[in-house]
C-alpha positions, -999 to 999 in steps of 0.1 A, spaced: -73 217 255 -95 231 283 -80 246 316 -89 213 338 -71 190 312 -41 215 314 -39 210 352 -44 172 350 -11 171 325 9 195 344 8 173 377 13 140 355 41 159 341 54 168 377 49 134 387 78 115 367 107 141 378 91 138 413 97 105 416 133 108 406 136 133 430 121 111 458 140 84 450 175 104 444 169 112 480 161 82 497 188 61 483 217 87 485 205 110 511 192 81 535 157 96 539 130 68 552 108 56 534 79 84 552 105 108 546 107 103 509 63 102 509 62 133 524 85 149 498 67 134 473 33 154 490 49 183 497 60 182 457 23 175 444 14 205 469 40 231 454 30 223 417 -4 223 426 -5 256 439 17 269 413 -2 252 384 -31 267 401 -20 303 401 -6 299 365 -42 287 353 -57 311 371 -78 284 390 -91 280 425 -65 270 447 -91 244 460 -102 232 427 -66 234 413 -55 206 441 -85 183 434 -80 179 396 -56 156 384 -45 141 426 -51 106 416 -31 104 386 -3 121 401 -1 97 432 -6 64 411 22 79 385 41 91 413 41 59 434 44 38 405 75 54 392 95 55 424 85 16 435 102 9 395 129 32 404 134 17 437 133 -19 429 154 -16 396 181 4 406 185 -4 443 214 -27 449 
C-alpha cells in the first residue's frame, strides 16, 4: 500500500469516530447543526494535519487526499446516527 492509500484509509477510519463525536456533541451537548458540521470540519483538518506529518507528506497534498471519502463517510454516518437514535 502506498502513502496516498494509507492517508486515504486513515481519513476514512477517522471519519467513523468523527461522526460519533459529532452526533454526541449535537445530541447531548446541544450543539446546533452548523456547529456540529464545523466540528466535523475541524476533526478533518486536525486528522489531516496529523496523518500528513506522520506520513511525511506535504500539508496541502495531505489535505487533498481522501477529502471526498472523509466527508461522504462522515456525513452519511452522522445522518444515520442522528436519524436512528434521535428520539
